[in-house]
Backbone of each chain as nested JSON, in Angstrom:
{
  "chains": [
    {"id": "A", "residues": [
      {"number": 1, "name": "MET", "atoms": {"N": [11.553, -53.238, 5.689], "CA": [11.386, -52.089, 4.787], "C": [10.093, -51.34, 5.101]}},
      {"number": 2, "name": "ARG", "atoms": {"N": [10.208, -50.066, 5.116], "CA": [9.02, -49.273, 5.412], "C": [8.862, -48.162, 4.389]}},
      {"number": 3, "name": "ARG", "atoms": {"N": [7.643, -47.752, 4.228], "CA": [7.352, -46.677, 3.291], "C": [7.416, -45.338, 4.04]}},
      {"number": 4, "name": "TYR", "atoms": {"N": [8.105, -44.404, 3.445], "CA": [8.231, -43.09, 4.067], "C": [7.898, -42.002, 3.065]}},
      {"number": 5, "name": "GLU", "atoms": {"N": [7.572, -40.88, 3.623], "CA": [7.383, -39.692, 2.802], "C": [8.212, -38.58, 3.439]}},
      {"number": 6, "name": "LEU", "atoms": {"N": [9.099, -38.051, 2.657], "CA": [10.006, -37.037, 3.179], "C": [9.735, -35.707, 2.496]}},
      {"number": 7, "name": "MET", "atoms": {"N": [9.563, -34.697, 3.308], "CA": [9.425, -33.355, 2.74], "C": [10.655, -32.551, 3.137]}},
      {"number": 8, "name": "VAL", "atoms": {"N": [11.24, -31.904, 2.147], "CA": [12.43, -31.1, 2.406], "C": [12.12, -29.66, 2.03]}},
      {"number": 9, "name": "LEU", "atoms": {"N": [12.46, -28.773, 2.909], "CA": [12.287, -27.351, 2.635], "C": [13.67, -26.724, 2.508]}},
      {"number": 10, "name": "LEU", "atoms": {"N": [13.952, -26.224, 1.302], "CA": [15.292, -25.718, 1.016], "C": [15.326, -24.201, 0.972]}},
      {"number": 11, "name": "ASP", "atoms": {"N": [16.508, -23.707, 1.169], "CA": [16.799, -22.278, 1.106], "C": [16.407, -21.725, -0.276]}},
      {"number": 12, "name": "PRO", "atoms": {"N": [15.725, -20.589, -0.335], "CA": [15.318, -20.032, -1.632], "C": [16.486, -19.488, -2.46]}},
      {"number": 13, "name": "ASP", "atoms": {"N": [17.648, -19.304, -1.831], "CA": [18.802, -18.777, -2.572], "C": [19.448, -19.835, -3.461]}},
      {"number": 14, "name": "VAL", "atoms": {"N": [19.074, -21.105, -3.237], "CA": [19.616, -22.177, -4.063], "C": [18.95, -22.122, -5.437]}},
      {"number": 15, "name": "GLU", "atoms": {"N": [19.741, -22.374, -6.469], "CA": [19.176, -22.445, -7.823], "C": [18.214, -23.616, -7.898]}},
      {"number": 16, "name": "GLU", "atoms": {"N": [17.064, -23.378, -8.471], "CA": [16.065, -24.437, -8.518], "C": [16.515, -25.629, -9.353]}},
      {"number": 17, "name": "ARG", "atoms": {"N": [17.356, -25.339, -10.362], "CA": [17.824, -26.417, -11.242], "C": [18.734, -27.394, -10.504]}},
      {"number": 18, "name": "THR", "atoms": {"N": [19.451, -26.898, -9.51], "CA": [20.419, -27.75, -8.821], "C": [19.782, -28.603, -7.731]}},
      {"number": 19, "name": "VAL", "atoms": {"N": [18.491, -28.371, -7.476], "CA": [17.833, -29.083, -6.383], "C": [17.788, -30.582, -6.644]}},
      {"number": 20, "name": "ALA", "atoms": {"N": [17.301, -30.948, -7.818], "CA": [17.14, -32.374, -8.139], "C": [18.455, -33.151, -8.049]}},
      {"number": 21, "name": "PRO", "atoms": {"N": [19.533, -32.672, -8.681], "CA": [20.789, -33.419, -8.577], "C": [21.323, -33.537, -7.15]}},
      {"number": 22, "name": "SER", "atoms": {"N": [21.235, -32.45, -6.387], "CA": [21.779, -32.511, -5.023], "C": [20.932, -33.413, -4.143]}},
      {"number": 23, "name": "LEU", "atoms": {"N": [19.632, -33.457, -4.423], "CA": [18.752, -34.34, -3.668], "C": [19.084, -35.801, -3.99]}},
      {"number": 24, "name": "GLU", "atoms": {"N": [19.342, -36.052, -5.267], "CA": [19.723, -37.392, -5.707], "C": [20.936, -37.904, -4.939]}},
      {"number": 25, "name": "GLN", "atoms": {"N": [21.871, -36.996, -4.758], "CA": [23.108, -37.332, -4.053], "C": [22.812, -37.849, -2.644]}},
      {"number": 26, "name": "TYR", "atoms": {"N": [21.875, -37.152, -1.966], "CA": [21.504, -37.572, -0.62], "C": [20.761, -38.887, -0.636]}},
      {"number": 27, "name": "LEU", "atoms": {"N": [19.934, -39.076, -1.673], "CA": [19.13, -40.285, -1.747], "C": [19.98, -41.52, -1.998]}},
      {"number": 28, "name": "GLY", "atoms": {"N": [21.226, -41.31, -2.374], "CA": [22.173, -42.402, -2.527], "C": [22.284, -43.245, -1.26]}},
      {"number": 29, "name": "VAL", "atoms": {"N": [22.136, -42.588, -0.114], "CA": [22.189, -43.289, 1.169], "C": [21.136, -44.392, 1.224]}},
      {"number": 30, "name": "VAL", "atoms": {"N": [19.944, -44.04, 0.74], "CA": [18.842, -45.001, 0.764], "C": [19.092, -46.117, -0.239]}},
      {"number": 31, "name": "ARG", "atoms": {"N": [19.53, -45.708, -1.435], "CA": [19.716, -46.699, -2.5], "C": [20.809, -47.703, -2.141]}},
      {"number": 32, "name": "ASN", "atoms": {"N": [21.892, -47.208, -1.545], "CA": [22.991, -48.095, -1.185], "C": [22.595, -49.108, -0.124]}},
      {"number": 33, "name": "ASP", "atoms": {"N": [21.556, -48.783, 0.616], "CA": [21.119, -49.673, 1.685], "C": [20.007, -50.617, 1.221]}},
      {"number": 34, "name": "GLY", "atoms": {"N": [19.76, -50.635, -0.081], "CA": [18.752, -51.553, -0.607], "C": [17.358, -50.969, -0.686]}},
      {"number": 35, "name": "GLY", "atoms": {"N": [17.228, -49.707, -0.332], "CA": [15.911, -49.076, -0.416], "C": [15.636, -48.577, -1.821]}},
      {"number": 36, "name": "THR", "atoms": {"N": [14.398, -48.188, -2.06], "CA": [14.053, -47.649, -3.372], "C": [13.392, -46.284, -3.215]}},
      {"number": 37, "name": "VAL", "atoms": {"N": [13.711, -45.41, -4.156], "CA": [13.075, -44.099, -4.19], "C": [11.99, -44.163, -5.248]}},
      {"number": 38, "name": "GLU", "atoms": {"N": [10.75, -43.956, -4.823], "CA": [9.631, -44.158, -5.74], "C": [9.275, -42.901, -6.51]}},
      {"number": 39, "name": "LYS", "atoms": {"N": [9.332, -41.777, -5.841], "CA": [8.919, -40.558, -6.528], "C": [9.624, -39.354, -5.907]}},
      {"number": 40, "name": "VAL", "atoms": {"N": [10.093, -38.478, -6.765], "CA": [10.637, -37.206, -6.29], "C": [9.802, -36.104, -6.933]}},
      {"number": 41, "name": "ASP", "atoms": {"N": [9.148, -35.359, -6.104], "CA": [8.283, -34.296, -6.607], "C": [8.807, -32.966, -6.074]}},
      {"number": 42, "name": "ILE", "atoms": {"N": [9.272, -32.126, -7.002], "CA": [9.764, -30.821, -6.576], "C": [8.681, -29.782, -6.838]}},
      {"number": 43, "name": "TRP", "atoms": {"N": [8.167, -29.268, -5.753], "CA": [7.079, -28.288, -5.846], "C": [7.601, -26.952, -6.369]}},
      {"number": 44, "name": "GLY", "atoms": {"N": [8.857, -26.701, -6.08], "CA": [9.434, -25.416, -6.471], "C": [9.242, -24.365, -5.388]}},
      {"number": 45, "name": "ARG", "atoms": {"N": [9.461, -23.14, -5.798], "CA": [9.442, -22.015, -4.869], "C": [8.022, -21.744, -4.369]}},
      {"number": 46, "name": "ARG", "atoms": {"N": [7.914, -21.565, -3.102], "CA": [6.608, -21.269, -2.509], "C": [6.791, -20.284, -1.387]}},
      {"number": 47, "name": "ARG", "atoms": {"N": [5.793, -19.493, -1.183], "CA": [5.82, -18.538, -0.096], "C": [5.603, -19.261, 1.231]}},
      {"number": 48, "name": "LEU", "atoms": {"N": [6.387, -18.914, 2.238], "CA": [6.235, -19.544, 3.546], "C": [5.127, -18.829, 4.33]}},
      {"number": 49, "name": "ALA", "atoms": {"N": [4.481, -19.596, 5.185], "CA": [3.415, -19.009, 5.997], "C": [3.992, -18.057, 7.048]}},
      {"number": 50, "name": "TYR", "atoms": {"N": [5.234, -18.273, 7.41], "CA": [5.931, -17.378, 8.33], "C": [7.402, -17.421, 7.969]}},
      {"number": 51, "name": "GLU", "atoms": {"N": [8.134, -16.432, 8.394], "CA": [9.551, -16.365, 8.044], "C": [10.363, -17.426, 8.783]}},
      {"number": 52, "name": "ILE", "atoms": {"N": [11.28, -18.033, 8.076], "CA": [12.227, -18.95, 8.706], "C": [13.608, -18.376, 8.439]}},
      {"number": 53, "name": "GLY", "atoms": {"N": [14.285, -17.985, 9.467], "CA": [15.619, -17.418, 9.306], "C": [15.633, -16.259, 8.334]}},
      {"number": 54, "name": "LYS", "atoms": {"N": [14.674, -15.358, 8.495], "CA": [14.545, -14.13, 7.697], "C": [14.235, -14.391, 6.221]}},
      {"number": 55, "name": "LYS", "atoms": {"N": [13.813, -15.608, 5.931], "CA": [13.482, -15.929, 4.545], "C": [11.973, -16.084, 4.393]}},
      {"number": 56, "name": "ALA", "atoms": {"N": [11.445, -15.439, 3.375], "CA": [9.994, -15.46, 3.181], "C": [9.565, -16.548, 2.209]}},
      {"number": 57, "name": "GLU", "atoms": {"N": [10.532, -17.126, 1.506], "CA": [10.218, -18.169, 0.53], "C": [11.012, -19.428, 0.819]}},
      {"number": 58, "name": "GLY", "atoms": {"N": [10.642, -20.484, 0.132], "CA": [11.384, -21.727, 0.271], "C": [11.096, -22.63, -0.905]}},
      {"number": 59, "name": "ILE", "atoms": {"N": [11.986, -23.588, -1.129], "CA": [11.769, -24.561, -2.194], "C": [11.363, -25.874, -1.543]}},
      {"number": 60, "name": "TYR", "atoms": {"N": [10.193, -26.368, -1.935], "CA": [9.671, -27.603, -1.357], "C": [9.954, -28.778, -2.282]}},
      {"number": 61, "name": "ALA", "atoms": {"N": [10.282, -29.896, -1.672], "CA": [10.447, -31.128, -2.435], "C": [9.888, -32.287, -1.618]}},
      {"number": 62, "name": "ILE", "atoms": {"N": [9.184, -33.173, -2.292], "CA": [8.596, -34.343, -1.636], "C": [9.244, -35.593, -2.224]}},
      {"number": 63, "name": "VAL", "atoms": {"N": [9.651, -36.494, -1.343], "CA": [10.247, -37.748, -1.803], "C": [9.479, -38.906, -1.179]}},
      {"number": 64, "name": "ASP", "atoms": {"N": [8.993, -39.8, -2.024], "CA": [8.389, -41.034, -1.53], "C": [9.436, -42.119, -1.623]}},
      {"number": 65, "name": "LEU", "atoms": {"N": [9.63, -42.853, -0.549], "CA": [10.646, -43.899, -0.598], "C": [10.291, -45.074, 0.29]}},
      {"number": 66, "name": "VAL", "atoms": {"N": [10.922, -46.191, -0.038], "CA": [10.785, -47.397, 0.763], "C": [12.189, -47.76, 1.207]}},
      {"number": 67, "name": "ALA", "atoms": {"N": [12.395, -47.862, 2.509], "CA": [13.746, -48.127, 2.991], "C": [13.729, -48.652, 4.419]}},
      {"number": 68, "name": "GLU", "atoms": {"N": [14.909, -49.047, 4.865], "CA": [15.085, -49.468, 6.248], "C": [15.063, -48.225, 7.142]}},
      {"number": 69, "name": "PRO", "atoms": {"N": [14.534, -48.367, 8.348], "CA": [14.487, -47.21, 9.251], "C": [15.848, -46.55, 9.461]}},
      {"number": 70, "name": "ALA", "atoms": {"N": [16.892, -47.352, 9.58], "CA": [18.214, -46.799, 9.854], "C": [18.703, -45.923, 8.71]}},
      {"number": 71, "name": "ALA", "atoms": {"N": [18.434, -46.37, 7.471], "CA": [18.875, -45.618, 6.301], "C": [18.175, -44.27, 6.224]}},
      {"number": 72, "name": "VAL", "atoms": {"N": [16.892, -44.287, 6.539], "CA": [16.112, -43.058, 6.469], "C": [16.548, -42.083, 7.559]}},
      {"number": 73, "name": "LYS", "atoms": {"N": [16.861, -42.642, 8.701], "CA": [17.314, -41.828, 9.822], "C": [18.611, -41.117, 9.453]}},
      {"number": 74, "name": "GLU", "atoms": {"N": [19.494, -41.869, 8.803], "CA": [20.778, -41.315, 8.372], "C": [20.561, -40.235, 7.309]}},
      {"number": 75, "name": "LEU", "atoms": {"N": [19.645, -40.488, 6.395], "CA": [19.314, -39.508, 5.355], "C": [18.826, -38.205, 5.991]}},
      {"number": 76, "name": "ASP", "atoms": {"N": [17.942, -38.336, 6.95], "CA": [17.389, -37.163, 7.625], "C": [18.479, -36.403, 8.374]}},
      {"number": 77, "name": "ARG", "atoms": {"N": [19.366, -37.156, 8.991], "CA": [20.466, -36.539, 9.738], "C": [21.354, -35.724, 8.807]}},
      {"number": 78, "name": "GLN", "atoms": {"N": [21.693, -36.346, 7.668], "CA": [22.58, -35.662, 6.722], "C": [21.93, -34.417, 6.124]}},
      {"number": 79, "name": "LEU", "atoms": {"N": [20.631, -34.525, 5.868], "CA": [19.93, -33.364, 5.316], "C": [19.951, -32.193, 6.296]}},
      {"number": 80, "name": "ASN", "atoms": {"N": [19.749, -32.517, 7.548], "CA": [19.711, -31.459, 8.553], "C": [21.074, -30.829, 8.792]}},
      {"number": 81, "name": "LEU", "atoms": {"N": [22.134, -31.544, 8.427], "CA": [23.475, -30.973, 8.566], "C": [23.727, -29.913, 7.494]}},
      {"number": 82, "name": "ASN", "atoms": {"N": [23.025, -30.06, 6.386], "CA": [23.201, -29.141, 5.27], "C": [22.595, -27.769, 5.601]}},
      {"number": 83, "name": "GLU", "atoms": {"N": [23.374, -26.737, 5.348], "CA": [22.936, -25.378, 5.678], "C": [21.782, -24.91, 4.797]}},
      {"number": 84, "name": "THR", "atoms": {"N": [21.706, -25.462, 3.592], "CA": [20.665, -24.985, 2.684], "C": [19.307, -25.643, 2.943]}},
      {"number": 85, "name": "VAL", "atoms": {"N": [19.285, -26.608, 3.842], "CA": [18.024, -27.253, 4.184], "C": [17.436, -26.546, 5.399]}},
      {"number": 86, "name": "LEU", "atoms": {"N": [16.292, -25.935, 5.207], "CA": [15.662, -25.204, 6.309], "C": [14.903, -26.153, 7.231]}},
      {"number": 87, "name": "ARG", "atoms": {"N": [14.114, -27.027, 6.651], "CA": [13.313, -27.957, 7.44], "C": [13.226, -29.288, 6.705]}},
      {"number": 88, "name": "THR", "atoms": {"N": [13.031, -30.351, 7.473], "CA": [12.674, -31.63, 6.865], "C": [11.516, -32.211, 7.654]}},
      {"number": 89, "name": "LYS", "atoms": {"N": [10.737, -33.009, 6.993], "CA": [9.691, -33.735, 7.71], "C": [9.597, -35.135, 7.144]}},
      {"number": 90, "name": "LEU", "atoms": {"N": [9.693, -36.09, 8.048], "CA": [9.653, -37.491, 7.658], "C": [8.385, -38.097, 8.226]}},
      {"number": 91, "name": "ILE", "atoms": {"N": [7.586, -38.682, 7.337], "CA": [6.297, -39.202, 7.782], "C": [6.074, -40.577, 7.187]}},
      {"number": 92, "name": "ARG", "atoms": {"N": [5.419, -41.424, 7.966], "CA": [4.979, -42.711, 7.413], "C": [3.49, -42.594, 7.154]}},
      {"number": 93, "name": "PRO", "atoms": {"N": [3.12, -42.425, 5.898], "CA": [1.747, -42.036, 5.572], "C": [0.666, -42.992, 6.064]}},
      {"number": 94, "name": "GLU", "atoms": {"N": [0.868, -44.285, 5.898], "CA": [-0.278, -45.154, 6.178], "C": [-0.466, -45.491, 7.651]}},
      {"number": 95, "name": "THR", "atoms": {"N": [0.492, -45.119, 8.491], "CA": [0.343, -45.456, 9.91], "C": [-0.254, -44.3, 10.694]}},
      {"number": 96, "name": "ARG", "atoms": {"N": [-1.285, -43.701, 10.184], "CA": [-1.865, -42.636, 10.977], "C": [-3.372, -42.686, 10.953]}}
    ]},
    {"id": "B", "residues": [
      {"number": 1, "name": "MET", "atoms": {"N": [-43.089, -29.644, 33.155], "CA": [-43.072, -28.854, 31.931], "C": [-41.811, -29.146, 31.116]}},
      {"number": 2, "name": "ALA", "atoms": {"N": [-42.012, -29.486, 29.882], "CA": [-40.864, -29.839, 29.036], "C": [-40.167, -28.595, 28.547]}},
      {"number": 3, "name": "LYS", "atoms": {"N": [-38.875, -28.694, 28.535], "CA": [-38.076, -27.554, 28.058], "C": [-38.137, -27.498, 26.532]}},
      {"number": 4, "name": "VAL", "atoms": {"N": [-38.47, -26.36, 26.039], "CA": [-38.543, -26.238, 24.579], "C": [-37.188, -25.798, 24.05]}},
      {"number": 5, "name": "PRO", "atoms": {"N": [-36.598, -26.6, 23.18], "CA": [-35.292, -26.183, 22.648], "C": [-35.448, -24.981, 21.727]}},
      {"number": 6, "name": "THR", "atoms": {"N": [-34.667, -23.943, 22.022], "CA": [-34.785, -22.71, 21.246], "C": [-34.157, -22.869, 19.868]}},
      {"number": 7, "name": "ARG", "atoms": {"N": [-33.104, -23.739, 19.814], "CA": [-32.458, -23.949, 18.528], "C": [-32.467, -25.441, 18.22]}},
      {"number": 8, "name": "LYS", "atoms": {"N": [-32.891, -25.786, 17.056], "CA": [-32.928, -27.225, 16.8], "C": [-31.523, -27.707, 16.438]}},
      {"number": 9, "name": "PRO", "atoms": {"N": [-31.123, -28.762, 17.083], "CA": [-29.765, -29.25, 16.845], "C": [-29.644, -29.871, 15.454]}},
      {"number": 10, "name": "LYS", "atoms": {"N": [-28.823, -29.226, 14.638], "CA": [-28.626, -29.75, 13.3], "C": [-27.466, -30.745, 13.341]}},
      {"number": 11, "name": "LYS", "atoms": {"N": [-27.761, -31.943, 13.037], "CA": [-26.721, -32.974, 13.125], "C": [-25.792, -32.879, 11.921]}},
      {"number": 12, "name": "LYS", "atoms": {"N": [-24.526, -32.566, 12.233], "CA": [-23.547, -32.48, 11.152], "C": [-22.866, -33.823, 10.97]}},
      {"number": 13, "name": "VAL", "atoms": {"N": [-22.602, -34.158, 9.731], "CA": [-21.89, -35.404, 9.457], "C": [-20.447, -35.046, 9.123]}},
      {"number": 14, "name": "CYS", "atoms": {"N": [-19.545, -35.785, 9.702], "CA": [-18.12, -35.576, 9.468], "C": [-17.814, -35.687, 7.969]}},
      {"number": 15, "name": "VAL", "atoms": {"N": [-17.192, -34.651, 7.419], "CA": [-16.934, -34.645, 5.97], "C": [-16.02, -35.785, 5.541]}},
      {"number": 16, "name": "PHE", "atoms": {"N": [-15.11, -36.167, 6.427], "CA": [-14.161, -37.219, 6.057], "C": [-14.841, -38.585, 6.044]}},
      {"number": 17, "name": "CYS", "atoms": {"N": [-15.751, -38.788, 6.995], "CA": [-16.481, -40.05, 7.017], "C": [-17.392, -40.131, 5.808]}},
      {"number": 18, "name": "LYS", "atoms": {"N": [-17.986, -38.987, 5.475], "CA": [-18.913, -38.955, 4.349], "C": [-18.178, -39.254, 3.037]}},
      {"number": 19, "name": "GLU", "atoms": {"N": [-16.988, -38.643, 2.902], "CA": [-16.215, -38.825, 1.674], "C": [-15.344, -40.08, 1.72]}},
      {"number": 20, "name": "LYS", "atoms": {"N": [-15.372, -40.762, 2.841], "CA": [-14.579, -41.973, 3.048], "C": [-13.077, -41.737, 2.867]}},
      {"number": 21, "name": "ILE", "atoms": {"N": [-12.638, -40.608, 3.402], "CA": [-11.206, -40.3, 3.365], "C": [-10.614, -40.814, 4.675]}},
      {"number": 22, "name": "SER", "atoms": {"N": [-9.633, -41.693, 4.557], "CA": [-9.08, -42.265, 5.788], "C": [-7.808, -41.541, 6.206]}},
      {"number": 23, "name": "TYR", "atoms": {"N": [-7.136, -40.888, 5.24], "CA": [-5.866, -40.247, 5.574], "C": [-5.956, -38.755, 5.275]}},
      {"number": 24, "name": "VAL", "atoms": {"N": [-5.734, -37.953, 6.299], "CA": [-5.746, -36.51, 6.116], "C": [-4.314, -36.07, 5.82]}},
      {"number": 25, "name": "ASP", "atoms": {"N": [-4.111, -35.564, 4.614], "CA": [-2.771, -35.219, 4.169], "C": [-2.39, -33.828, 4.655]}},
      {"number": 26, "name": "TYR", "atoms": {"N": [-1.214, -33.733, 5.278], "CA": [-0.78, -32.428, 5.798], "C": [-0.336, -31.487, 4.673]}},
      {"number": 27, "name": "LYS", "atoms": {"N": [-0.131, -32.042, 3.454], "CA": [0.317, -31.215, 2.337], "C": [-0.848, -30.52, 1.634]}},
      {"number": 28, "name": "ASP", "atoms": {"N": [-2.06, -31.004, 1.894], "CA": [-3.235, -30.461, 1.228], "C": [-3.736, -29.226, 1.989]}},
      {"number": 29, "name": "THR", "atoms": {"N": [-3.065, -28.107, 1.737], "CA": [-3.379, -26.918, 2.541], "C": [-4.759, -26.344, 2.226]}},
      {"number": 30, "name": "ASN", "atoms": {"N": [-5.206, -26.541, 0.994], "CA": [-6.538, -26.01, 0.656], "C": [-7.624, -26.671, 1.486]}},
      {"number": 31, "name": "LEU", "atoms": {"N": [-7.463, -27.964, 1.673], "CA": [-8.422, -28.691, 2.498], "C": [-8.302, -28.261, 3.958]}},
      {"number": 32, "name": "LEU", "atoms": {"N": [-7.067, -28.193, 4.442], "CA": [-6.848, -27.89, 5.85], "C": [-7.282, -26.476, 6.208]}},
      {"number": 33, "name": "ARG", "atoms": {"N": [-7.208, -25.575, 5.234], "CA": [-7.615, -24.199, 5.493], "C": [-9.082, -24.085, 5.89]}},
      {"number": 34, "name": "LYS", "atoms": {"N": [-9.867, -25.066, 5.478], "CA": [-11.284, -25.061, 5.86], "C": [-11.452, -25.332, 7.351]}},
      {"number": 35, "name": "PHE", "atoms": {"N": [-10.393, -25.878, 7.952], "CA": [-10.511, -26.258, 9.356], "C": [-9.724, -25.343, 10.282]}},
      {"number": 36, "name": "ILE", "atoms": {"N": [-9.253, -24.228, 9.75], "CA": [-8.627, -23.234, 10.623], "C": [-9.354, -21.902, 10.451]}},
      {"number": 37, "name": "SER", "atoms": {"N": [-9.313, -21.114, 11.496], "CA": [-9.969, -19.811, 11.441], "C": [-9.088, -18.842, 10.661]}},
      {"number": 38, "name": "ASP", "atoms": {"N": [-9.566, -17.645, 10.425], "CA": [-8.749, -16.678, 9.687], "C": [-7.555, -16.193, 10.516]}},
      {"number": 39, "name": "ARG", "atoms": {"N": [-7.555, -16.488, 11.796], "CA": [-6.381, -16.191, 12.609], "C": [-5.41, -17.369, 12.643]}},
      {"number": 40, "name": "GLY", "atoms": {"N": [-5.768, -18.425, 12.008], "CA": [-4.887, -19.581, 11.96], "C": [-5.132, -20.616, 13.037]}},
      {"number": 41, "name": "LYS", "atoms": {"N": [-6.175, -20.405, 13.828], "CA": [-6.45, -21.377, 14.898], "C": [-7.281, -22.539, 14.345]}},
      {"number": 42, "name": "ILE", "atoms": {"N": [-7.064, -23.704, 14.938], "CA": [-7.821, -24.889, 14.525], "C": [-9.257, -24.758, 15.008]}},
      {"number": 43, "name": "ARG", "atoms": {"N": [-10.194, -24.992, 14.116], "CA": [-11.606, -24.879, 14.488], "C": [-12.017, -26.051, 15.368]}},
      {"number": 44, "name": "ALA", "atoms": {"N": [-12.892, -25.747, 16.307], "CA": [-13.355, -26.767, 17.242], "C": [-14.261, -27.77, 16.539]}},
      {"number": 45, "name": "ARG", "atoms": {"N": [-14.367, -28.914, 17.148], "CA": [-15.181, -29.984, 16.571], "C": [-16.639, -29.565, 16.442]}},
      {"number": 46, "name": "ARG", "atoms": {"N": [-17.132, -28.804, 17.419], "CA": [-18.538, -28.395, 17.337], "C": [-18.775, -27.451, 16.159]}},
      {"number": 47, "name": "VAL", "atoms": {"N": [-17.701, -26.83, 15.667], "CA": [-17.828, -25.955, 14.497], "C": [-17.693, -26.77, 13.212]}},
      {"number": 48, "name": "THR", "atoms": {"N": [-16.685, -27.64, 13.189], "CA": [-16.411, -28.385, 11.965], "C": [-17.365, -29.565, 11.777]}},
      {"number": 49, "name": "GLY", "atoms": {"N": [-17.841, -30.114, 12.877], "CA": [-18.722, -31.267, 12.805], "C": [-18.004, -32.565, 12.52]}},
      {"number": 50, "name": "ASN", "atoms": {"N": [-16.686, -32.549, 12.692], "CA": [-15.916, -33.773, 12.447], "C": [-16.122, -34.78, 13.574]}},
      {"number": 51, "name": "CYS", "atoms": {"N": [-15.902, -36.043, 13.256], "CA": [-15.952, -37.064, 14.287], "C": [-14.648, -37.013, 15.085]}},
      {"number": 52, "name": "THR", "atoms": {"N": [-14.643, -37.692, 16.203], "CA": [-13.495, -37.629, 17.108], "C": [-12.188, -37.961, 16.401]}},
      {"number": 53, "name": "GLN", "atoms": {"N": [-12.19, -39.08, 15.685], "CA": [-10.954, -39.542, 15.06], "C": [-10.486, -38.582, 13.982]}},
      {"number": 54, "name": "HIS", "atoms": {"N": [-11.418, -38.103, 13.167], "CA": [-11.013, -37.247, 12.062], "C": [-10.62, -35.854, 12.533]}},
      {"number": 55, "name": "GLN", "atoms": {"N": [-11.251, -35.383, 13.584], "CA": [-10.851, -34.083, 14.144], "C": [-9.398, -34.169, 14.609]}},
      {"number": 56, "name": "ARG", "atoms": {"N": [-9.073, -35.304, 15.216], "CA": [-7.713, -35.528, 15.698], "C": [-6.731, -35.574, 14.523]}},
      {"number": 57, "name": "ASP", "atoms": {"N": [-7.129, -36.269, 13.458], "CA": [-6.276, -36.368, 12.269], "C": [-6.05, -34.992, 11.653]}},
      {"number": 58, "name": "VAL", "atoms": {"N": [-7.123, -34.203, 11.608], "CA": [-7.025, -32.855, 11.049], "C": [-6.066, -32.022, 11.892]}},
      {"number": 59, "name": "ALA", "atoms": {"N": [-6.23, -32.103, 13.212], "CA": [-5.378, -31.308, 14.105], "C": [-3.908, -31.67, 13.912]}},
      {"number": 60, "name": "THR", "atoms": {"N": [-3.629, -32.969, 13.813], "CA": [-2.247, -33.406, 13.612], "C": [-1.713, -32.913, 12.274]}},
      {"number": 61, "name": "ALA", "atoms": {"N": [-2.56, -33.008, 11.25], "CA": [-2.146, -32.58, 9.916], "C": [-1.849, -31.085, 9.894]}},
      {"number": 62, "name": "VAL", "atoms": {"N": [-2.701, -30.314, 10.559], "CA": [-2.486, -28.858, 10.622], "C": [-1.168, -28.562, 11.322]}},
      {"number": 63, "name": "LYS", "atoms": {"N": [-0.904, -29.284, 12.391], "CA": [0.324, -29.044, 13.159], "C": [1.561, -29.419, 12.348]}},
      {"number": 64, "name": "ASN", "atoms": {"N": [1.47, -30.52, 11.616], "CA": [2.575, -30.913, 10.736], "C": [2.79, -29.856, 9.666]}},
      {"number": 65, "name": "SER", "atoms": {"N": [1.693, -29.394, 9.134], "CA": [1.721, -28.39, 8.086], "C": [2.347, -27.089, 8.589]}},
      {"number": 66, "name": "ARG", "atoms": {"N": [2.031, -26.739, 9.81], "CA": [2.599, -25.531, 10.412], "C": [4.099, -25.638, 10.553]}},
      {"number": 67, "name": "GLU", "atoms": {"N": [4.557, -26.815, 10.92], "CA": [6.0, -26.995, 11.106], "C": [6.75, -26.76, 9.814]}},
      {"number": 68, "name": "MET", "atoms": {"N": [6.1, -27.077, 8.684], "CA": [6.742, -26.899, 7.388], "C": [6.382, -25.562, 6.75]}},
      {"number": 69, "name": "ALA", "atoms": {"N": [5.828, -24.678, 7.518], "CA": [5.477, -23.32, 7.065], "C": [4.484, -23.32, 5.909]}},
      {"number": 70, "name": "LEU", "atoms": {"N": [3.664, -24.349, 5.835], "CA": [2.609, -24.361, 4.824], "C": [1.372, -23.632, 5.345]}},
      {"number": 71, "name": "LEU", "atoms": {"N": [1.203, -23.685, 6.65], "CA": [0.113, -22.968, 7.299], "C": [0.709, -22.101, 8.404]}},
      {"number": 72, "name": "PRO", "atoms": {"N": [0.064, -20.988, 8.715], "CA": [0.603, -20.114, 9.762], "C": [0.298, -20.633, 11.177]}},
      {"number": 73, "name": "TYR", "atoms": {"N": [1.194, -20.327, 12.089], "CA": [0.898, -20.591, 13.504], "C": [-0.118, -19.562, 13.988]}},
      {"number": 74, "name": "THR", "atoms": {"N": [0.146, -18.326, 13.647], "CA": [-0.785, -17.247, 13.972], "C": [-0.778, -16.334, 12.769]}},
      {"number": 75, "name": "SER", "atoms": {"N": [-1.895, -15.735, 12.484], "CA": [-1.851, -14.66, 11.515], "C": [-2.655, -13.516, 12.109]}},
      {"number": 76, "name": "ALA", "atoms": {"N": [-1.948, -12.506, 12.518], "CA": [-2.586, -11.379, 13.18], "C": [-3.486, -10.656, 12.182]}},
      {"number": 77, "name": "ALA", "atoms": {"N": [-4.75, -11.066, 12.178], "CA": [-5.71, -10.417, 11.291], "C": [-6.282, -9.202, 12.018]}},
      {"number": 78, "name": "ARG", "atoms": {"N": [-5.54, -8.165, 12.016], "CA": [-5.854, -6.919, 12.734], "C": [-5.974, -7.113, 14.234]}}
    ]}
  ]
}
């Protein structure tokens, strides 16, 4: 089990209220594999430093989790398949 | 004849070592902004006064931050 920090950057056209439930759905991958989700922090709408796909804004969300590498890899893969996810970043905070 | 130094070298102490911060967070843009120029370039170590390890951590954090559009790659300031 390893500790990860995942940042997800979502399309600004998505309703902010629907972010948490849809994120939960993805996090099911981690939970089913015996991992735990420690914290979900939704920053909300923020201005991007540069345009991504003609969009000037984005919705940021941070997830702290503990899981197996394979589960996290699968989570990241699934997120990137989603059209409303602009960027993801997966980091292991303490190994740097 | 001894060379007279025209400018006295002011020894800067790395802010991270001083504050005992071991992890430079890429999400903390306010902190990272102190280490980039107004054009968005990473400031050199001789400017920031960071130690080798922390300068490297800052650079990595800035780059991570850029990937997530928290910091600009370039900002054409005129």
